[in-house]
N, C-alpha and C positions, 0 to 999 in steps of 0.2 A: 673667519670661515675658510675652509680648505677642502680640497678633494684629494683623496689618497689613491694612487695608482700602484698596485703591487707588481712585483717582478714578473710573475706569470699570469697576471690578471685574475688571480684566484683569491678566495677568502683566506685570511690568515687566522688560524685557529688560536683560541685562547691559550696562553702559555708558550707559544712558539715564537721564533724569531724569523724575520723576513726583511728583504730589501724593499723599499717603496719610495715613490716620488710623492712628496707632499706639495700640491699645487695651491699656494695661498692666494687669496683674493687681493691682499695688500702686502707691501714689502715687509719683510721681517729682518731685524738685525740679528745676525748669527755668524758664527765662524766654525770652521772644522773642529770636530770633537765636542762642540757644545751639546749639552743634553736638553731635551725638551719633553713636554707631556702633551698628549692629544686628549681633549675632552669633548664629549658631546655637549652641545650648548643648551639643550632643553629636553629632558632634565639634565643637569650638570652631572655627567658620569665620566669617570676616567676610562678612556678606551685603550690607550697604549702609551708607552714611553719610548723614546728613541734618541739617536745621536746623529748630529749633522755630519755628513761626509762632503757635500758640495752644495753651494748655495743655488746655483742656476745651471744645472746640467743640460747638455744638448738633448735632442730627440733620441739619439741612440744611447741613452744612459745605461742601458743594461749591459753594454760592452765595457763599461767602466768599473764593474763590480770588484774585480781583482785589485785595482788601484785603490778603490774605497776601503777594501779590507786592510791594505797596507797602511792607509791613512789612519784608520781607527784602531787597528789591533797590532800593527807592526812596530818595529823599533823607530826611534826618532829619525834615524838615517833613512830607513825604508819609507817613512811618511814623507820626507822631503823629496826623495827621488820620485815618489808617486805624484806629488804635487806638481813637480816640473814636467813629468810625463803627461799629466792630464792637461797642462797648459798647452801642450801640443806644439805644432810648428810655428806658432806665433810667439812662443817663449814666455818666460816668467820675468817680468820687468823688475830690475834690481832694486830700484828706489822704493818700491811699494810693498815689499815683503811683509812688514808688520801691519799694513793698513787694510787689506781686503782679503776676502776669502777667495776660493777658486774662481778664476775667470774663464776657464775653459778655452775655447778657440780664440777668444779675444786677447789672450795672454795674461800674465800675472806679474806684477812688479816684484822684483826680488825681495824687497824689504817687506813684502806681504806674506812671506812664507809662513810666519807663525800663525796667521789666520787661515792660510791655505792648508797648512799641515798640522796645526795645533802644537807646534814645537816652538819653544822660546826663541827670541830673536838671536841671542848670542850663539846658541847651539845651531840654529838654522844657518847662520853666516859661516860658522866653522865647517859644517857639513858641506855646504855649497862649494866652498873654496878648496876643500880637500878631496872632493870626489873626482875620480878618474872618468866617471860616466856622464858627468855634467860639464857643460862649457858655458862660460860667460862671453857673450858677443855684445860689445858696447855695454848697454845697460839692461840686458836681458839674459836669462839663463835658459838653456836648451838641453834636452837629453840626447843621447847618442842616436836614437832612432830618428829623431827629427833631422839631425845633421845628415844621416845616411839618405833620408828621403830627399833632401834638397840636392845632394850630390847626384842622385839618380835622376831627379827632375831636370837639372841643368844639362846633364849628358844626353838625356832623351830628347830634350828640346833641340840641342845642337845637331844630333844625328838626324832628326826629322827635317830641320832647316837645311842641312847639307844635302839631304836626299831630294827635297822638293825644289831647292834652288841651287843646282850644281854649278851654275856659272858664277855665283857669288863667292868671293874668296873668304868671306866671314859673315857671321850674323851680327847684328847690332847688339851691343850690350843692353841698350834700353829695351829692346824686344825681349831679351832674356829676363830682365828685371820685371817687366810688365806681365809676362806670361807666368813665370814661376812665382812672382810676387802675389798672384791671385790666391795662392794656397799657403804661402809662407811669409814670415816677417821679412820686410825689405832689408833690415839690418843683417839678418841671417843669410839672405841670398848674396848680398855684397861680400860678406865675410867668407862664404864658401867659395865664391868666384875667385877672390884674392888668394885663398889657400890653394885652390886647384891650379891657379896660374903659377904659384910658387913651386908646386910639385911637378909641373910640366904636364898635368892632365889636360889642361886647356891652354890656348895661346891667346893672350889679350894684347891687341895692338891698337892704340888710340881708342876710337869708339867701337871697335869690332872685336869679336871673340870667335874662336873656332877650335875644333879638335885638332891635335897635332898632325894627324895623318891626312887632313883634308887639303885639297888643292882644287882650284877651279877646273872644271871639265867642260870643254866646248866640243860640240858635235862638228863633223867636217864642214857642214854648211856654215856654222857659226864661226869656225876658224877662218874660212874664206872671207866672211864678212869683216872679221877683225883685220885681216890683211888689207882689205879694201879701205877700211876706215883709216888705218895707218897712212895709206897712200894719199888719201884725200887731205888729211891734216898736214902731211909733210908738204904737199903742193901749196896748200893755202897759206902756210906760214902764220902771219899775225892777223889774217883776215879770213878765219874759217867760216863756213856756212853755219847758220843757226841750226839747232838740233832737228827741227822738222825737215829742213832741206837736206841736212846731213843724212837723215834716215832714208830719204828718197834716193839720194845719190848712191848710198851703200846698198839699198834694196832690202831694208829690214824694217820690222816694226819698231815703234818707239821704245817699248819695254826692253827689247834686245839691245837697241842702241845704247840705252842708259846703262845696261849691264856692261857692255863693251867699253864704254867711256870710263865707268868706274874701275874696271879692271886695268885699263891703261894708266889711269891716275895712280892706282895702288902699286903698279909696277914701275912708276916714276918715268913713264915714257911721255906723258903729256901733263899739262898743268891747267887747272881750272882757273881762268881769269875771272869769270863769273859763272853762275849756273848755266848760262847760255853760250859761253865762249870758251872753247878748249883749244889750246895750241900745243905744239910739240915742245918738249923741254929744250931742244936746241934753239928753237925760235925764241922762246922766253929768255934763254940765257943771252942770246945776241941782243935782244931788246934791252935787257938789264945793262949790258955794256954801253949801248948807245945812250940810254937814259942817264947813266952815271956821267958819261962824257959831257952831255949837254948841260946837266944840272951842276957840274963841278967846275965850270969855267970862271967862277968868281962872283957872279951875281945871280939872283933868282931867275930861273928860266920860265918863260911863258909857254902856254899850250902851243902857240904858233911855232915856237922854236922846236919843240918836240915833234910837232907834226911835220915840219920840214925835214927833220933828221930821220924820222921813221917812215915818212911817206904814207901816213894812215889818215883815213877820214875820222871825224869826231866820233862816229859810231863805235870805232875800235880804239881810238886814241884815249878817250877819257876813261873807259873801264881799265885799260892797260895802265895808265898813270895812277889810278886809284889802287890797283893791284900792287904797283911799286911802292906806294905810300904804306899799304898794309904790311908789306914784307920788309920794311926798313931800308929800301933802296933810296927813296927820296922822302922829303918832308915838305908838306905844303905850307906856305906862308902867305900873308896878304899880298906880297909882291910877286910871288911865283914859287916854283919848287926849287929846293936846294938838295944837293946830294948829302946823304947821311954818312957819318964816319963808318968805315967798315969795321 
């Protein structure tokens, strides 16, 4: 049993040709270009004959008719290009081309092109690999329009992020992946970001990404707060106030303080010992020198020896020593800490 929905929701006259969606009650095994016959079940009367263009088209299937014409009536090359285009921004998965028909927005494996396009596997592979309009990203094929859409989406996301968060020096790569990845294949997003970085269209640094002309912008009051924060941290040396107290002393909200701390870390003015302890780079460098001296006198050094040399309470001493372990300054052993080779 099936229900037929025509292109214009009108009756199709005998002897004419029209596009239609055949909504079957149960799954049907079919591939692109397969022919079929529709019969009325009682009495058994032939109603029409047709040809499969796509197995499971989306709700807006009427916008896909030009691609369907290319699939059914065009050249083998045109059919393959149409199949990749119909797979859309999620791409046509390479390993599945011979195995399935059109997958639409869920993507299509590249080895499934013969069922998606009705083109033999060998010819499909040759066309895919020789086309200037199609691109393979890892194990999926995409058309030029999808690539252009991802480029535009990444740039739009960054422009909006820079506009809404001017104090931030960069947007997180993960944020770009999650936002743009809602519409496009994650493989395609990663490939486009890599290509844009190579071309200088974006700048990727560690976990952050930004447009080349973006720089953090602070209002006069925020700049004053930054100077106050610098002064507090310079005075505190290795015993800075916790963030809540730091925000109160600088006179800013916690969100602004977090942005200012992040900015100073990125500018290499301060070092994050833990998410709650920030010290100036000069203070951290001096602490490294002292820790190396204590840990390098021949035998493992105990926390008490470091505490005496640094004159710190355990609240700050233990996080600092763990920071030194993580950064290869010292190595913790059962007997104490020893200096690592430089």
